[in-house]
C-alpha atoms as one frame of an Amber mdcrd trajectory, in Angstrom:
protein
  24.571  19.496 -23.459  20.779  19.628 -23.903  20.855  15.915 -24.668  22.737
  15.159 -21.466  20.185  17.133 -19.426  17.319  15.223 -21.033  19.063  11.892
 -20.469  19.567  12.772 -16.809  15.874  13.639 -16.434  14.857  10.352 -18.027
  17.231   8.517 -15.698  15.801  10.276 -12.621  12.210   9.575 -13.689  13.007
   5.933 -14.310  14.759   5.695 -10.944  11.752   7.186  -9.132   9.357   4.808
 -10.867  11.566   1.862  -9.945  11.715   3.034  -6.332   7.931   3.365  -6.113
   7.497  -0.093  -7.646   9.980  -1.554  -5.160   8.164   0.068  -2.240   4.807
  -1.277  -3.425   6.282  -4.748  -3.739   7.838  -4.551  -0.280   4.530  -3.364
   1.185   2.598  -6.265  -0.314   5.204  -8.800   0.822   5.266  -7.409   4.357
   1.480  -7.342   4.574   1.195 -10.919   3.342   3.812 -12.007   5.894   2.321
 -10.204   8.901  -1.433 -10.208   8.238  -2.068 -13.553   9.992  -0.131 -12.278
  13.017  -2.063  -9.007  13.061  -5.421 -10.780  12.814  -4.442 -13.130  15.646
  -3.419 -10.168  17.810  -6.680  -8.369  17.070  -8.724 -11.391  18.134  -6.613
 -11.877  21.253  -7.033  -8.235  22.291 -10.743  -8.300  21.495 -11.096  -5.761
  18.710 -14.407  -6.217  16.900 -14.329  -7.784  13.475 -15.618  -5.949  10.417
 -18.895  -7.849  10.533 -19.494  -6.675  14.110 -19.114  -3.000  13.194 -21.909
  -1.158  11.388 -19.913   0.367   8.532 -21.888   1.875   5.650 -21.008   0.464
   2.277 -19.421   2.837  -0.262 -22.554   2.685  -2.429 -24.740   4.150   0.325
 -22.316   6.981   1.161 -22.069   8.311  -2.403 -24.566  11.026  -3.321
């Protein structure tokens, strides 16, 4: 009975890790599919690009 509880915990942990991995994969696929569209929309609307915005680099913000 203790063995079955441990096996169930291992199964749940493995399932959660698989789910997180699947979500990360889906996120990267969706971003790669829609990034060109999003960049085109941003330019069409007139949002400034990163080079036009004065954003401090991470090195200068760390103390």
